[in-house]
N, C-alpha and C positions, 0 to 999 in steps of 0.2 A: 339236625344233620341226619337223623335216622329216616326222616321222611324223604329227604333228598336221595338218600341211598336207595330207598324202596322205589322211588320213581325211576331212578336210573336203572335198577335191576329189572323193572317191569318193561322199560323201553328197550333194553338189551335183548330180553326174552322175545319181544315182538319183532325186533330187528333180525335176530338170528333164527327165528322160526319162519322166516320168509327167504326166498331164494336171493333176493337182491344183495343182501350182506355177503353171503357166501360167493356169489358171482363176482362182486367187485373185489373181494379179497384175492380170488384165484386170478383174475385179470391183472390186478396190481402185481401179484406174485410173478406171473408170467412176464410182464413188462420189466420188472426189476431183473429177473433172470436172463432175459434177452440182452438187456443193456450191459450187464456185468459180464456174462460169458462171451459176448461178441468181441468185446475189447480185449478180454483176457486171452481168447483164442488168437486174435491178431498179434498181440505181443508175444505169445508163446511161439507162433509161426516165425517171427522176426528174430526171436532168440535162437531157434533151432537153425535159422539161416546164418547165424553169426553176426547179425546186425547189432551194433552198440547204441543203446538209447540211454543217454545220460540225464534224462529229466525224471521228474517224480512219477512214480508208478500210481501212487496214490491220486495224484492230479488226473493222470490219464484215465484211470478206471472209474473213479468216483466223481471227481469234481470238474472235469472238462464239460464242454457243452454237450457232448454226446456221452458223457459218463453217467453213472447211475443217478447221482443227485440231480445232475442237469436234465436228464430225461424225465425224472419224476416230477420235478418242479415245474416242467413245461406242460404237464398233463394233470397234475393232481387237481386242479380246479375243476376238472371234468367229473371227478368221483363225488365230490362233497355235495353238490346239489341233489344228486340222486339219493343220497343218504339222509340229507336234512329236510327234503321237501315234505315229508309227511309228519315231522315232529309235532307240529301244532295243527296243521291243516287237516291231518287224518282225524284228530280228535273233534275238530269243528264240524267236518263233513258228516261223521258218524253220530254226532250229537253227544258223545261222552264227555265233551268238554263242560256240558252243563252239570254232569254228575261230579266233575272235578271241582267246579265252582261252588257246588252245594256242600261238598264234603269239608272237613276241617283242614284240608290242604291249602296253604297259602300259595298265592300265585308265584312269588319268588321261588318257593320251593319246587314248583312245577317247573319253571324255567331252569332252575340250577340243576334239578335232577336229570332233565332232558339233555342239558348241555354236558353234564358229567357222563352221561352214556355216550356222547359223541367223543368226550376225551378218551374214554376208555377204547372206543373203536380206533381213534387215531393212534393211540398207544400200539394197537395191534398192527396198523399199517407200519408204524415206525419199527415195530419189532421185526417185521418182514425185512425191512432195509437192514436192521441190526444183525440179521442172519448173514447177510452178505459181508457186513463188517467183520463179523467173526470169522467168515471164511477167508477174508483177506489176510488174517493173521497167518494162515497156512499157505497163502498163494503169493505174498508180497514180502520181500526181504525188508525188515524194519519199516513197517507202514506208519505214516504219520497219524497215529491214534488221536491225537489232540484235535486235529482238523476233523476227523471222522465223528468224533463225539460232539464237537461244536455244530457240525452239520446236521447231525440227529436232532440236536436241540432246536436248531432253526426250523427243520422240517416240522417238528412236532408243534412249535408255536405257530407256524403258518397254518397248519391243519386246525388248530384250535381257533384261530382268527376266522377262517372260512366256516367253521362250525357255527360260531356266533352269529356270522352274517346269515348263514343259512337258516338258522333258528328264527331270527326276526323276519326273514322273508316268508317263512312258513306261517307265521303268526298274522300275516297281512290278508290271507286268502284261505278259503276252504278247498280250493282246487290244487292239488299236488303238482300238477304240471305247470300251472301258473307260478306256483312258489319256486319250482326249479328254474324256470325261465328268468323269473325276477332275480334269482340269486346269481345266475350268470350275468345278468345285466348289472348288478351291483358290483360284481368282481370287475367288470369292464370300467365302471365308473371310478372305483378306487385305484385301478391300474392306470387310468389316464389322468385322474384329477391333477396329478403332479405336474403336468404340462400346462395347466391353466393359470392364466394371470401371473406368470412368472415375471412380468415386466413391472408389476405393481408392488412396491416394497413391502407393504404390510401384508397383503394378501397372500403373496407367494410363499411365505414361511408357513401359513397355515395349510395351503393346498399341498405344499410339498411334505408336510408332516403326515397329512392324511393318505398320502399315496402308498399303496402297498407294493407297487412295482419295485423289485430289487431289494426289498427290505431285508430279505434273508441272505443277501449277498455276503455280507461281511461274516456272518455266522458260518456260512459254507466255506469261507477261506480261513476259518479258524480264529476270527476276532469277535470275542464277545464284548458288546458294549451295553452299558446301562440304558442307553437311549433306545436302543433296538429292542431290548427286553421290555421296557416300559411301553414302547409303541404297541407291541402285540397285546400286552395287558390292557392298555387303553381302548384298543379295538374291540376286545372281548368285552370289557366293562360297558363301552358305549352301546354296542348292539344287544347285549343282554338287558341293559337298562331300557333301551327302546322296546324290547319284547315285553318286558314286565309292564311298562306303561300302556302299551297297545292292548294287552290282555285286561288290564284294569279298566281301560277306556270302554271295553266291550260290556262290562257289567256295571259301570258307574255312569251317572248322568252329572257331568261336569261341564262348565262353560268352555267354549272353544279355546279361549285365551289361556285357561288353566291347563288344558291338554297339551296345547303347543308350547306353553311355558315349561312344561316338564321336559319335553324333548330338547328344548333350548338349553335348559340348565344342564343336562347331561352333555351336550355338545360343547358348551362353554367350559365346563369342568375338564373335558377330555382335551380340548385344545390348550387350555391353561397348563395342564400337566405336561403335554406334549412340548410346548414352548419352553417351560422351565427345564425339562429333562434334556433339551437339546442345547442349552447353554454350554459352551465348551468347557468352563471351569467347573461344571458340575457333573460332566460325563466320566464315568468309570470305564476302564478298559481292562481286558484280560486277553492276552494273546496265547491261545491254546496250541498254535502250530509249532512244529519243531524248528529250532534255532530261531524262534521269534520272527518269522518272515514278514509279519504284518506291523512290525514295530521298527522305528528308525534305528539304524546301526549305532553302536556305542560312539563312534566318531561324531555322528551328526547330533546325538544327544549331548555330547560334551560341549560341542560348539554352541548349541542352544542354552545350555547351562550358563556358559560364559556370558551370554547376552543379558543375564540377570533379570531384573523386574522393569528395566527400561522398556517403554512401549516400542513396538516396531510397526511402521506403517508402510503398507503396500499399496502404491498408486499405480494402477493399470491405466496406460494411455491407449485408447482404442480408436483406430482410424475407421470411419465409416466406409472408406473406399478401399480399405486393406482386405485381402482374401481371408485373413484370419479374424474378420470382424465378429464372428460368432462367438469367439472365445470371450470376448468382452461385452457382449450385448446384455441387456437387462435380464433377458431370459436366461442367461448362463450363470447368474449369480450363485444359485445353490450348487450347481456343478463345480464351479471354481472353489466354493467353500469346502466341497468334499475332497478336492484335490488338495487343499492345505490342511485338512483335518489331521494327518499324521504329525504336522508341525504344531498345530493348535493343541494337540494333546499334551505337549510338553511346554508350550508357552501360550498362555491364554489371551495375552494382550497384543495379539497380532491383529491389526485393524486393516480390512480390505477396502480399498476405495477405487472407483473407476471413473476417468474423465474421458467424455465422449467428444470427439472432434471429427473434422473431416479436412483432408488435404491431399496433395498429390502423393501417389505412392511410387517411389523411386525403384522399388524392386521389380514392379511390373513393366516389362519392356513393351507390352502391347497397350499401355495405358492410353496413349494417344490414338492408337488404331480403334480402341473400343469406343472412346469418348470424343474423338476429333480434337478440334481446337476450341471447344466451348470453354467458357469461363468456369473456373472451379466451382463457384457459387451454383451455377446451373447444373453442373454434374452432380454436386452434393444434394440439391433439391430433388433431382430425379431418382436418385438412389435412396434417399430418405423416404419419398413417397412410395417407393416399391416396397419398402418395410412398414408402411402404415405409420411413419413417425414424422413429427414436424421437424423441419431443418433447424428450428430454434432449440431443439434438444441437444445440438451439437454445437461446439465451439467452432468459430470460423477459423481459417488458417491465421489470420491476424491476431485473434484472441489467443490461440494456443501458443503462438511463437512468442508472445509476451510472457507466457508462463514457463516455457522450456523450449529448447531447440531439439527437435527430434529428427532432423535431417541426417545426422551421422547414424541414427538407427533406422534410416530408410523409411521413416514415417510408418512403420509397421507396429503391430501389437507388441508393447514391451512394458514391463513393470519396473518401477523405481522403488527401491527399498530405502526407507529413511529410518536411521537409528541415531538418536541424538542429533548432532549436527553433521552427520556423515550419510552420504548417499552412494548407491551403486545400482547398476541395471542388471535385471534379471530378464532373459530373453526366451522366446520360444523358437523352435527350430524346424527346418525344412526336412523332417524325416517322418517315419511312420507314427511315432509317439508324440511329436510336436511339443508337448508340455515338458518343462524342465524337470529332470529326475532329482532324487535325493542328493546326487553328487553335485549337480549345478546349483541347487538351492542352498546346500551347506556351503559351498564355495563362496556364493554371494554373502551368506551371513558372516563367513570368516573375514571377508573383505572389509565388512563394517566394523569388525573388532580390531584389525591390525593396522597400525600407523604406516607399516612399510610392507609392501607386497613383493613376493619373489619376481625379479625381472630378468628376462632372458633378452640379451642384446645380440643382434645379428650384424655382422661386419659388412660394409659396403666400401665402394671405391676401387675394387679390383675385379669388377664384373662377376661377383658372387650371386648367388641365388637370391631372388627378390621376394620380400614377404608381403608386398602390396600388389602383386600381379596374379592373375588367375591362369596364366599359361601353364602348360603341362609340367614344365620343368621348375616352376616357381613354388613358393611356399605359403601362399596366403591361406590356403584351407587349413593347414596345420597351425598357423599362428593367430591369425585375426579375421578370419571369416566369421562375421557376427552370426550368421544363419546356420552355422554348422555346430552342432553339440559338442564335439570333442576339440574344437579349436581352443587354443590355450587361453584366450581372453574370456572364454566361457567356462574354463575350468579353474580360474583364480589367478593365472599368471598376468603379469604386465609384460608386453613386448615392445622392443625399440630397435633402432638401427643406429650405427655410427660409423664414421669414416676414420681409420687410423691415421690418415694423412693430415687431417685438420683437427681432430678431436682426441682427448685423452680418455682412457678407459675409466668409467666412474667407479668409485668404490661401492661395495656392498651389493653388487649384482649377483644373481644366482648362477648365471652361466653365460659365457661368451661363445658365439657360434661363428666359425669360419668355414663356410660352405662352398666348395669348388671354386676358388678364385682361378681367373684365367690369365691374369697378369702377375708376374713375380712380385713378391713383396719387396719394398724398399728396405734399406737398412734401418731407417727410423721406424717403420711398422714393425719389422722383425724385433727390434730392441723392446718396443712397447709390448709385444706379445710375450717375449721371454721374461720381461719384468713382471707381467701379470701372472705368469706361471710360478716364477720364483716367489711371489707373494702369496701363493696358495690359491689362486683363482681357479674355479671350475670351468671346464671348457669342452666344446665338441669340435672336432676337426674332421670335416668330410671331404675326401679326395675323389678323384675320378681316373680311369685309365687314361694315359696320355698326359697327365698333370703331375707326374712324379717328380719332375725337375722343379716344380713350383713349390710343392709341400714338403718334400723330403729334407730340405735344409732345416725347416722348423721341426720336422718330426725326429730328425736326428738328435735333438736336443732332449727328446723323450725316450731314445732308444727304440724307436719304431721307424719303419720304413714302408713305402708303397712299392711292391714288387713291380718289375717291368712285365708288360703283357696284360692280358684280360682274362678273366674267368669265363669259360663256356660251359654251357649245359645244354646240349642238343636235346630236343624233343620233337614229337611228331606235329604238335599244334602250335608251339611257341617259338619265337626267335631264339637262337642258340645262346646270345648274350644275356638272356633273362635267367638270373641266377636265383635259386630258392634255397638259402642257407638255413640250417637248423638253429633253433634257440638252444643255448647251453643252460646247464644248472645254475651257472653264475647269474645270468640275466634273469632266470626265473625268480630269483630272490629280490629283485629290484622293486617289484610292484605286484601285489597279490593277483590281479587279472593276468599277468604274465606268467605266473605259475600255472594258471589254468590253461593258457595257450600252450605252454611247454608240455603239460601233461597230455594235451590232445594233439601232440606232435605238429602243431601248426608251424608254419614257415613264414619268414619275411621274403619280400621280392626285392631284387636289386637288378634293374636292367642296365647292365654295363658296370661291372665291378672289378676290381683288382684285388689281389691277395695282399695280405699284410705279414711282415716278419717283425719279430721283436726280440729283445734280450732284457731280461729282468734283473740284469746285473746292476743296475743303477738304483736310484733311491725309490722308484715306482714299483709296486707290485702290479703285474700285468696279467689279466685273464681274458680269454676269448669270450665274446658274447654271442657272435654268430660264427658258424663253421660251415663251409661248403661241404656237399655230399661227395665223398671220394669215389663213390661208384659210378656217379652220373656226370661228373664235372671234372675239368682239368684247367690248369693254367696254360694258356696259349701265348707263345712268345711272339709269333709273328703277328702282323696286322690282320685283323679278322675281316674276311670278306664272306659275308653270309647270304648275299642276295642272288648268287649264281651257282653254287656247288655246296655239297654236303660238308660240314666241318668234321674233319677227321683228326683223331688224336695221332701226333706225329712226334714221338720222343726223340727222333733224330734231328729234328728242328728245335729242340729245347723245350718242348712241351712236357709238363710235370703233372702227374695224376696222383693227387693225394687231397687229404682234407686240409684246406686253408682257412685261417680265420679272416673274416671279412669286416669284424667289428671287435674292437678291444676296449677293455675297461682298465684305467690306470688309477691306483689309489696310493696315497702316502699320507702320513700324519705330519702336518706342518702347522705352526701357529695355533696349536691347540685344537685343531680340527682335522677331519680327514678330507684331503684334497682329491677331487674326482674329475678325471678327464676321459673323454670317449673319442676314439679314432676310428673311422670307417673307410673302407675302400670304395665306397660309393656315396653319392650325394642324392641320387634319385629317390632312394627309399623314403625320404621325407617329402617328396614332390607331389603337387596336386594330382597328377596322373595316378601315381602309385597308391595314393590313399583313397582313390575312387576305383580301384581295380578289384572287381568282386568275383571274377571268374576262377580265381585260384585259392579262395579261402585264405587270403593273406592276412597275416598278423601285424601289418605295418602300422596301424594306428595304436594298437595297444603297445607295440614295441617302442614307438616314438614317445608316447605318453610315459611308458615306464622309464625311458632313458632321462627325460627331463624331470620326472619325479625324483629319480636318483640323484641328479645333479642338484636339485633343490633340497635335498635331504628329506624328500617325502613329504614336504609341506603341502603341496598340491600335486595332482588333484586330491580331492577328499576321497578316501578309501571307503566306498560304501558296499564293498563286496561281502557276501555272506558265505558261511560254510556250504559246501555242496550237499545236495539232497542224499540222504542215505538209502532211500527206498528207490533205487535205481534199477533194480532187477526183479524178476518174478521167479517162482520156483518151478511151476508146472511146464512141462514140455507140451508140444502141439497135441500129442495123443492123450495126455492126461487131460488137457484143457478141453478136448472134445468129450471126454467122459464126464468131466465136470458139468458141461453144457447139457448133456443128456440127463443127468440127475436133477439139475436145477429147473430146466425147461420142460421136462416131461414127467419125471418120477414124482418130484415133490408136489407139483400142482395136481397130479392125479391122486395122490394120497389125500390132499386136502379136499378135493372134489368128492372123492369117496366117503370121506368122513362127514362132509356137509350133506351129502345125499342120504347117507344112512340116518343122520339125525333128523332130516326133514321127513323121511319116509316113517320113521318111528313116531314122530310127532303127529303125522297125518292119521296113522292107525289109531292113536289114542283119541 
């Protein structure tokens, strides 16, 4: 050990008595300073302007793509070849390597000593970053220190891996420039190798393990895993071993098979360790982030725990002709495995399978225009050839239909979960994230566990809103649009319809929905609804202006009424009948995401709503859920004509300007449970059009989800929300941020430059 330390000390003296080490330290310091202070200045400017940023400042300043760690990791590979290129090649070129070989110093001591010197230099680079981590303690309110320390560890391990690679490349040649270029090439190979042969089952695991690209990603996000730590240790072991055997080969006369066998043995040992360390049941995890942001929420963990030790089989059905084919291609196996890793962490016996097939895609309206009327076999053959795959690799339409009917799933990529003798589908979605989140996956797991799912029944027969149509006023998006993430069927609910005229209301449903009937209810239908209410059933009743006479007889049974007239809210850009009521404290307690929306002053949108009146003198406790803005809106008694003249408040004509409730929540204790009923003065807030209105930052989706979560006693959707970030503000003002920038970008590098120059000048004089 003493010899290794002497070699390291000698190497460090050589390194720091040359300008290159000081030059790289200063450049690295300036780069870190610019990355840190630029973002800090931008955030300080936004703070002084009164802009509210509710996201993590730690993420913004350090971990984002343009953050400190993000910029460092994108360029750190440029530094290491310049530092490592002379470790061995300098000794070889000058002839001092012969003196080392003739001395009592062992080759492994030479290699380990030089690597130790690079570890120490890497620690200096990490220490520079650490200075900014320390500075963040005074610039960010409650920084996420766990993530920052984990990111420092990831950065150090990456530098050590780069150092080992550079050391080996330096041992291959006596030319330092060639060693540096070779190191760059090896970095490129290790970054790209994870993309090679991913379609070959056995080889893809080996190449994916060797890939260095993104290896520090989880560490940067605060998740420390044994497989990532072992990966970096294996890379260091492998390239240091190569270096030792290369230097031995220079002074020994051994058969070629022996020499190559040494390298092969190191590679086999490294890959074996890597394979074993990647087995899900052997991976250890530590989430260093605040609020355990990289770990499944307690609700998801509880559901997985209930699954027990029974295996869970996930079979993905992947259509060659589907636009999402790449999500199930052979090359995507390791990517999908990474997507399932948070769940494999808690349940190791999740088995992932993929069935490849080709068939018509019902979701693509241009399918025939693209492919014409050609036979499906010919289309499949052409597409398979374009991907360099034989058509025999895919099951034909006839073969896949014998296994499963995927037409209801539009023949698109879908996963079938099998647990015991129960199955359910898990879908991907037409949004920017595509892959199901923790919420949807947990809901699918829970469906496998429960014998009976919450069912929401929508009434038909009186021209109510339709849950199977995609028109603007209908409800398909909310209820059963399979390609939409927040649709009820993807959140765990079952949805159905029934006609009161011909059917009885089934027992055990979570909620009954009566949405905007246009035909008066018959006495039989009215009696069925009253009995359902008397028995303690949960219900949602949605009215519309002009439908007071249809719904008020039923609402009178609940001491609620739809008031005559329509609520108007004139604005410069929107139609006056578009109401944007505020969420109340009461509804904020229905569902955790609703609390966030209420805190952010988000509003629901109701295009054509009437006010509600109520009396809580009966058995129900009644509280407003949505309330109109008294300053901007009023109840207009006369018929609204908004296409020809400005809408004016006219109290002489009966207009009333005050805050009106547009949604009410009714509760009472009956039959050993709390009965819950919701009444709204608008039925459009659940419509397809309003759920896809993005220009007003409307909270309709989370509001609707919260309502039905409350009606089903919060059984679904699965709450996967997390506590809000605490590091959402910074301390410096814009002027202080500029001063900090001056210190970090100019003063500190100048001091380091002066110190390095003074040391070099004194060394030269001696």
